[in-house]
N, C-alpha and C positions, 0 to 999 in steps of 0.2 A: 390303693396304691401298690400293694404287694402283687395283686393280679396284673397290673399294668407292667410292673417290672418283669414279671415272668414272661409276659407276651413279648415285650421288647427284647428280652434275652433270647427268646426262641427265634424271633425274626432275625436278630443279629447273628445267631449261630447258623441259621439257614443261609444267610448271605455269605458268611465265611466259608461254609461248606461248598456253596456254589462256586466261589472263587477258587478254592482248593481243587475242585473237580474240573476247573477249566471251562466252566459253562458260561461265565460272565463275558460280555463283549469288551474287548480291549479298546481303550480310547487314549490317544496321544494327541495333545493339543498341537504338537508340531506338525501333525498330518494336515492341519487346516491351512498351512502355508504352502502356496503354490510356487514351484521353482520357475525362474525366468529362463526360458529356453530359446529366446529370440531377441533380436534388436528391438528396443522400444522407441517409439516416436512420440514426442510430446510437442504440442503447439502452444506457444504463448501469444495471446492477442492483447497487447497493451492499448492504452487510450490513443496514443499518438507516437510518432517518431520523436524521441527526446533523449538527451544525454542522461537524464535521471534513470532511464531504463537500461542504459549501458552498465550501470552498477548492479542492477538486478541481474543482468545477463552474466556479469562476472561471477556472481555467486552461483548462478545456475551452472556455468561452465566448470566451476570448481567441484560441484557435486558430481557432474558427469565424469570428471577425471578420477575422483575417488571411487565411483562405482565401477569404472572400467578396470581399475586395479583389482577389484574384487570379482571380476568376471561378468559384470553386467554392463551391456553396451546400450547407451541411450543417445538418441539424436534429438536435439532441441531445435525447433524451427520457430522463428519469430515472424509473425504476420502483422506488421505494424502499419496503421493508417498514417499517411503523410501529414494529415491535419486532424484535429479533434472534431471529426464529422460523424454524427450519430448514424446516418444511413450507411456510410462506408464501414464503420465499426461493426454494425449489425450484419452487414453482408459478409464480412470476414468470419464472424462467428458462425453464421449459417453455412457458409462454404465448408468450414472445417468440421462442422457436425456431419456433413455429407461424406467427408473423407474418413471419418471414424478413426481418429488417432488413438494411441494407447493412453493418452492423457491430454486434457485441454485445460489451460490456465488462462483466465480472462480477468482483465482489469476493467471494471464496469465504468462506462462513460455516461450511460443513461439508464439508471436502474428501471425506470418505467417500461422501457422496451427490452432491456437486456434480460430481465427475469424470465419472460416467456421463452426466449431462445435458450437460456440456460436450463430451463425445465425440460425443453425438448431434448437437449443434450443428455441429461440424466435419464430421461425416458428411453433414449436410444442405447443406453448402457455404457455411455462414455464416462470414464473416470474424470471428474471435474474438480478443480480448485479455483476459487476466485482469489485475486491478490491485489495488493496496492490499495484499491478503493473498495470498501465494503459495499455489497450489493443487497443481499437479503439473507435472513437467518437460515433458509433451507439449504444453503450451499456452504461447503467448507471454505474457510478464509484464512489466508496468511497475510498479515500486514498490520497496519496501525489504524486503530479506530478512534484515537483520542484527538480527532481533528478540531472539535469544538474547543477543547482545552488548549490546544496549540494556539488557536486564534485568540483566545482569552488571555493566555500568558503573554503573547506578543503585544497585545494592546496595553497590558499593564507595564511591560518593559518600555514600550514606546512613550507612554504617558510620563514615566519617570525620566526618560531621556530628554523630553522637551519641556520639562518643568511644569507639567500638568496643564498646559494651555497652548492654544494655537490651532491652525488649520491642518488637517491631515486628509489623505486620500487613500482609496482602496483600489488595487488592481486585483480583480475578482476571479481570474482564471477562466475556466469553462463553466458556464451557468448550469449545465446538466450534471457536472461531476459532483457527486455527493460530498466528497472530502473537501473540495474547494468551497462549496456552499456552507459547510459546517464551520470551516475556519473563519469565513466572513461573518457568520452568525455569532460565533464566539467573540470575535474582535468587536463587533458592534455592541454586544451586550456589556462587555467590559468598558468600552469607551463611554457608554451611556451613564456610567457612574462617575464620569469626570466632566462636569458641566463646563469647564473652561476649554474643552477640546471640541472642535467642530469638524465633522466629516463633510468636506466640500465637493468631493467627487467619488464616484464608484463606477468603474468600467470593467467589462470582461475583456481579457486579452487573449482568450482561447488557447492558452498555453503556447503562445507565439511570442518569442523573445523580441523580435523586431517590432511587433505591434505594441508590446509593453514599452519600448523605447519611445515610440510615437505618442502613445497615450500620456506618458510622463512629460514629454516635451509640451504637449497641449495643456496639461495641468499646470505646468510652471508658467506658461504664458497667461493663463486665466487667473492664476493665483500666485503672483510673485512673492507673496509672504508665506508660502506653504512651509510648514514645519516638519511634516512627516509623511511617509508612505508605507503602507502595509501591502505586501505581496502574498497572495494566497496559494501560490504554487512555486515550483523550482525555477521557472523561467523569469517571472516578473521581477524578483529582486535584482537579477542581473540586468534586465532591461532598464529598470528604474535607475540603477547605479550608473549605467553607461550614460543615460540622459543627464543625471545630476552632475557627474564628473565633467561631461562636455560643457555644461552650463556654468562650470566653475563654482558649484555650490556644494561640493563635498564637505561634510561636516555641518553645513547649515540646514540641510534637509535630512532628517534621520530616517533611514530605511531599515525596515525589519521584514522578515519573510520566512520562507521555507527552504530547507535542505542545504546540502553542502557540496554542490558541484565545484569543480576546481576554480572556476572564475568567481564564484561566490566567495570562496575562502580567500582568494586574493583581494577581493574588494573589502572583505572584513579586515584583513591585515593592513590594507591601505587606509582604513578609516572611512570608507565610503558607505559600507553597510555596517550598521551597529550590531546586529545579531540576527540569528535565525534559529528555528527549531528544525533539527535534522533527523530524518528517519533513518532506519537501518535497512536500506533496500537490498544490500548485498545478502543479508540473511533471508530476505523474502525469496530471492531467486534460488538460494541454496535449499531452503526447506520445501519449496514447491516441488522441485525435482525429487527430493528425497521422499516426500509424502506420496507423489504420484507413483514412484516405484513401489513403495510399501502397499499402496492400493492394488497394484497389479499382482502383488504377492499375497493378497488377501489378509494383510495385517489390518488391525484397527489403527486409525490415525486421529489426531485431535480435530475436533470440529472447528476450532479456532486457535490460531497460533499468533499471539500478539507480539509484534516486534518492537514497538515503542518508539520514542523520540527523545532527543536531548537538546538543550539550548547550547548554542555556540556563540561566543563573543571573541574579540581580539585577545582578551586576557586568558580565556579558557583555551584557545588554540595554542597560545604561547606556553602553556603548562607542559 
């Protein structure tokens, strides 16, 4: 042990002498950070043109304004498919890979095909973040992954509202969108624990509000004693509410679903929609821009930033 200490002391003394002699290589972690000396261009490719993404954009725009005040200029371009079409969505991703922007943000519509394209983007050296809908573990993600739990929670809330019995239906969103599918799976698993409740229809509305109206109207005709509707995205609670209100059944058919668009909140206040789980999409847009800038500066960024969700009812909105 004494010999070990002597050797260690000698080595330490040698290192100190090297430092005092100026022979050690200086290292400053700040030197790893690269200054931004040009305007940055980021492209967002959402699943579809939708007012839900307007709130994401508002958060992104706020981040852009903050960065500009600090001397960093960022342009955000939105390349949004008019409908939730997998081929169109993939074509937009592929086209933007070819443009090689300073950052690419993608909301996955079809993970089975999106993963390959996103892998190509990374291989091409494009700074990439997935947002809104989780795609795969190999890509950074900003958004909410608790979709199964959201569906489960809304099923329990609906069951309580309808007295644990009756016929209910599901507006399932886009069948390829993982977050929509997970919400439906969570809803079904919870409802299965309530034998007095029967799911009498399940239809995809493809994130199309007008289609959700039509599907709800058809469901009411086929099931005049319908007690409840679950909507798996931000469009279909509004579509269901319009149809229910037009049929004069507000309060008779309990509607639950996702997110807090202005029309959704109004329907909640009017008693047409009972409650929703709302995501924090403003934060999604804000942090995607911030993290893409950080990547361009060679900062480390979180592999996953969970933005969460919260339940909203008439009582909670009034608080």
